[in-house]
N, C-alpha and C positions, 0 to 999 in steps of 0.2 A: 504494500500500500504506500502510495506517495503522500508525504507530509508536506502540505503547502502552508507556509506561514506568511501572513500579510500584516504589515505594520501600517495602521491607519484605516479608520472606518468611515471615511467620507466617500466621495464620488468614485475615485479610482479604485480604492480598496474593495468596496462592495461590488462594483462592476466586475473586478477581477475574480472575486470569489464566486459570484453567480455564474460567470462564464465557465470557470473551471468545473463547477459542479454540473453544468449542462452537458459538458463534453465527457466527463468522467465521474460518474456517480460514486465511484469507490474512493476518490481522492479525499484525504482527511484535510479539511480546511479550517484553520484557526485565524481569526482576525483580532489583533491587539488594538484596542481602542483606548485612547488616553482619557476620555470622559465617558459619560453614560448616554451619549446621544449619537448612535451610529446612523448613518444614512439620512441625516437631516439636511434640509435645503437651506444652506447659508444664504443663498440668493433671495430667500423669502423673508429674511429677518426684517427688512424695512416695512413689510406689509403686516407683520406681527406688531411692530412698534407703533404703526399708525393706527392700529385697532381694526384694520380691514380683515385681518385673520385673527379672530379673538382668542383662539386656543393655540398656544405654541406647539402642542402635540401634533397639530395638523400639518406642520412643516416637515414631518417625517415622510420621506419617499416610501419607506417601509418601516413597520414597527420591528422591534427586536424579536418579537415572537414570529413574525413573518419570515425574518431572516433565518432564525434557528430552525424553523420548520423545513427549510431546504436541506438541512444537514450541516449547516455551517456553524462552527463554534465561535461564540463571541466572548472575548475576554475583556470585559468593560472595566473602566477605571484602572487600567494598567498602562504604565509608561515604559517604553523600550529604552534601556540605558546604554547597551552596547551590543555589538555584533561580532561574533567570532567566526569569520568566514571560513577559516581552515577546519574548525570543528563543526561547522554548520549549526550554530546555536546562537540564541539571542537572550540576553539577560533582561528581565522585566521586573518592575516593582509595582506593588498595588498601593491603594490609598492608605493602608496601615504600615507602609514602608517595609513590607516583606518582599524579599527578592527571590527569584527562581529563574532557572534556565529553561528555554524552550528549544527543542531541536527542530530541524527542518531538512527537507530534501531540496525544496525550492523556496526562495524568499522573494516577496514583492514588497517594495517600499513605496508607500503612498502617504507620506507624512504631510503633504500639502504645503501651505504657506502660512505666514503670520503677518500681522500688520507692520508696516514700516513705522518706526518711531522717529519722527523728525527731531532735529536738534532745536527744540523749543523749551525754554525755561517754563516750568510750571505744569508739565504734563502729569505730574503725580498729585495735583490738587484735587480735592473733592469736587465732583461735578464735571470733571474732564474724563472723557471716555474714548478708548480705541474700540473699534467695532469690527469683529470678524467671526467670533465663535458664538455658540449658544450661550455660554457663560457670560460673554460680553453683553449679549442681548438682554439677559435677565438683569444684569446690573443697570443697564440703561432703563429698562422697564420699571424696575424698582424705584429709580430716581424720579422717573416721570410720574409715577402714581403716588409716591409719598411726599415728594418735594413740590410737585405740581409747578414746575418752571414755566414761565410765560415767554421766555426768549431763549434762543440758541444760536451759537456761531458754529458753523460747520467748516472745518479746515480741510479743503480738498474739493474740487469741482468735477471729479470724475463720476463714474457710474454710481458708486455707493453714496457719495456725497450728495448727488442730485436726487437719488431715490430717498435719502433721508430728509432732504429739504421738503420733498413732497409729503413724506410721512409726518413730519412735525408740523407742517402747515395744516395737514389733515386734522391734527389735534388742536388747531387754532392757536399755535404758537407763532411768535414773531421770529423769523429766521433770516440769518445772513450767511451767504455762501462766499467763502474766501478762496481764491485760486491764484497760483503763481503765473499762469499763462495770460496773454493779452485777451483771450476769449475763452468762454466756458467750454469745458470738455475738449481737451487738446487732441483727443483721438479722432475728432472730426474736423473738417475745415472750418475756418472762421465764419463763413457765411451761415453755416448751420449752427455754430456756436452762438452767433448773434440771435438766431431764431429762438434758441433755448433760453438765452438771457431775457429776451422779450417775454417769453412765456412765464418765466420766473417772476419778472416784474409785474405781469398782469395778475399774479396771485400774491402780490405784495411781499415777495421774497427779494431781499436786497442782495445784489451781486457786487463783490469787490474783486476785480481782476487785477493782475500784475502786482499782487501783494504777497510778500514773503513774511509770514508770521514768525516772530522771534521771541515772544514772551506772552505768558498768561499769568496774571497776578490776582490774588485775592484782595479785594478792597471792600471791606464791610461784608455785606451779604451777597455781593456780586463778584463775578469774574471780569477782569478787564483784559481783552485780547489786543495786543499791539503788534504792528508790523511796519514794513516799508511803505513809502508813499503816504506817510502820516496817518496810517490806519490805526484807529483806536475804537474799540467797541465794548460797551458794558453789556453783560449778558448773564443769564442764570445758569447756563450749562454750555459745554463745548464738546463737540464730537470731532475726532480726528480721523480722517479717511483719506490718506494720501497714497494709498497703494499697499501692495504686499511684497514680501520677499520669500523665497523658498526656504522651507525648514529642512535643512540638510546637515545639521551638526552630527547626527547619528550616522548618516551615510559617510561623511568625511572621515569620521573616526574609524570606520571599517575599511578605509582605503578606496572608496569609490571616487572616481574622478568627477570634478565639478567644473563648471565653466561660467557662462554668463550669469552675473549676479549671484554666483554660488550655487546655481541649479545643477542637478545631477546630469551628467552626460549619458545619453542612451543612444542606441541605434534604432532603426525602424522596427525592430522586433521588441523594443523596450528592454533590451539587455544592457546591463552596465558592464564596466570593464572587469568586474569580479564574477567568476563563474557561478552559475546557479542563483544569481541575484538580479532581479528585474526592478524597474522603478517606473512610476507613472503618475500623472496628475500635475498639480501646481508646484511640485518639488523638482520637476525635470525641465530640461531644455526641450523645446518643441520644434519639429521640422515645419518650416513654412513652405507650403506646396508650390507657390509661385516662384520664389527666389531660390528654392532648394538649399536653404541654409537654416541652421538651428538658431532660434531666438528664444527669449523668455516671454511666454504668452499664456498666463494663467487664465483658463476658462473652464467652467463646469462641463460644457459640452465636450471639450477636448479631453478632460480628465476621464469622463465616462468611456470615450473611445479607446484611449490609451490603456485604461484599466482592463477593458475587455480583451484587448490584444495581449497584454501581459498575462492575464489569466489563462487564455487559450494556449499560449506558448509554454507556460509553466507546466502544462500537462501533456506536452508533446506536439503542440501545433507548430505551424510555420507561417503565421500571419504577420503582415507588415503594416505599420501605420502609414496611411496615405498622405498625411500632412494636413496642416491647418491653414485656413485662409483668414483667421481672425474674425469670423462672422459674429456680430454682436447686435443686440437690440436692447434699448432701455425705454421704459415708460416714465414720463415726467408729467404729472397731472394728466391732461387728456392728449398729450403729445407723445408720439413714439419716434425715436431716433435710432437709426441702424447704419451699419457699415459692413463691408466685406472687402477682402483683397487689399490692394495698396492705394493709398492716397497719392496725390500728384507728387509731393515731395519725397515720399517713400519710394515711389517708382523711379524717380530721378536717381536717388541714392543707390538703387539696385541696378542701374545701368540701362534702364528703358528710356525711350523718348516719349514721355507722356503728353497727352492732350486731355484736359479735363473740361467738360462742358456742363454747365448748370442749366437745368430745365425745370419749368413749373407747369403743372396741369392739374386737372380735377381727378379725384380718386375714382369717380364713376361719372356716368353721363349726367351733365349738369341739370337736365330737365327733370331728373328724378330727385325728389327732396333729400336734403342732407349732404349734398356733395361738398367735399372739403379739398383744399389745395394740398398737393404733394410737391415737395421740393426735392429734386433728384440731381445728384452729381454723378456723372459717368466718366471714368478714367480709362483710357485705352492707349495703346502704343501708336503714335502717329505714323510710324513707318510701316508696321505690319498689320495694324488694325486689330491686334489682339486685345481682348477685354482684360483689364488689369484690376479694376476696382469699382465700387459704387458706394454711394451714401444716400440715404433717404430720410427725410423728416416730414411728418404729417400727423394727422389725427390718428389716435391709436386704433380706431375702428376702420381705418382706411387700408388695411392689409399691408401695413408697412413691413411687418416681420416676414410675411410670406413673399412679398415682392423682393426684399433683399435676398431671400432664399433662391429666387430665380436667377439673380445675378451670381450668387455663390455657386449654384449648380453649373452655370455657364462657364465661370472661371475654372471650376474644378475640371471641366472637360475641354479646356483650352480653346474655347470658342472665340471667334472674332465678334466685335461689337455688331457688325451688320447682320450676323447670323441670328441674332436675337429676334429679328423681325420674322424669321422663318419658324419660330416656335409656335406650336399649336396651343395657344392659351385660351382659357374659357372666357365667355362673355355673356353677361346679361346686364341691362341698363342700371339696376340698383347696385351693381358690384364693380363694374369695369366699363370699358369701351371696346369697340371692335378691334382697335389697336390698344392693347393694355398700356398704361402709363410707362411701364418698363420698356416697352417697344418704342413708344414715342420718344422717350429720352435717348434710346439707342439711335434712333433715326436722326435726332438733332445732333448727336455726336458725329455721325457719318457725314452729315451736311457740313459741319464745321471742318472736319478733316478734309473733305473734298475742296472746300474753299481755301484752306490753308495750303493744300498741295498745288492748287491752281495759281495762287499768288506766288508761291515759292518758285514755281517753274516758269512763270511768265517772263517775257523779255524785260519787263519793268519790275523785276523781282523786289519784293519788300521783305526785309528780314523781320520775323516775328520774335521779339525778345522774350525773355523769361521762360516759363515752362510750357507755354502754349495754352494757358488757361483762357477759355472763352466764356464770357458772362451772358 
């Protein structure tokens, strides 16, 4: 009997265990979980804190009972301390500080990530919270319910920061979002970032961009947040959400090679440099499918895929990770923002000759009530016509998530921008148009590419400076 040991009970670890059991019912699978919350949706924490999901237990993808019913052993509230790769064993300690060794034939590391702690004075003050785990969410919830704060400053204007702005606004709190970049959410272009900022403003969420927070102080009953550009804000609580870093101390101590931001280096089979040890999820480097290079890109969807591959290969499979495109979507109030592939600047850095075209249209036929505008950016290679990336912002009921998935599927299969028009997409007036907005945006890109080519090759050639962005 094969003994498969998995460290980490979140997306990658649970996916690995389930896949291993699917393929080999005889495999003995044990998952070491540092807390008592295996397979909980960390992405759902803002909706629990907003009150939209009243019971935190509903954030579980599967209950502990559902997991163990598959024959998987859960070792809850146990922390892995060290790995002896030669002897194939792992030392763990429980909540009572009792240590023991667990043996394995194959080991999968899925320790995930932890919040980045910026160099800000006052992070340890009461009322200041980092947010990533279920324990973090309980601490924030306790503060919200017992102290009943009326205002909050959120440091970080990325996905979690913006979702928390929505969540606390939902609780009728006064919210200020502080970010270092000139526009909100630097993972999308500034034009979309400006749309997000406008949406936040319409809900009375204050936005402070180009601000580097350097101190949090306790002044009386309030906290004072200070930063560059003369930023000062009195508030009742502070949430810090400036990103995550891979949790790889355990892996490094076992001799596993690490790379970008300290993430574990793996191949496409999710194998590490140490025999019989695999790794997956937010603790590893991820292969980007378009540029064929490894980057650090922590995403729940990617962790599920990588965990599934690690679990399959740990029981004798030969599966390879196809690579990520960084496809993401976030809901901010009634707005959805999504992206996939490469932005214009990212494509330039990767050696492409990008052209990015911005396009706006209705999400369905305007004569049917309720039509909302979609703002779409399409990035393609101006020389080859290859689709490189896309970004969409619009009403969350305007199929933003599924429409970015069309672009993601097209990039995955190396399609050209003009080939999107050939896709057989569904249509009915309440939901789309004969040409879906995705196709209309692609056609706008092709038109700009043709115009650019004609200008460049005419006898009165005009040089187009910059990246070729067309508005």
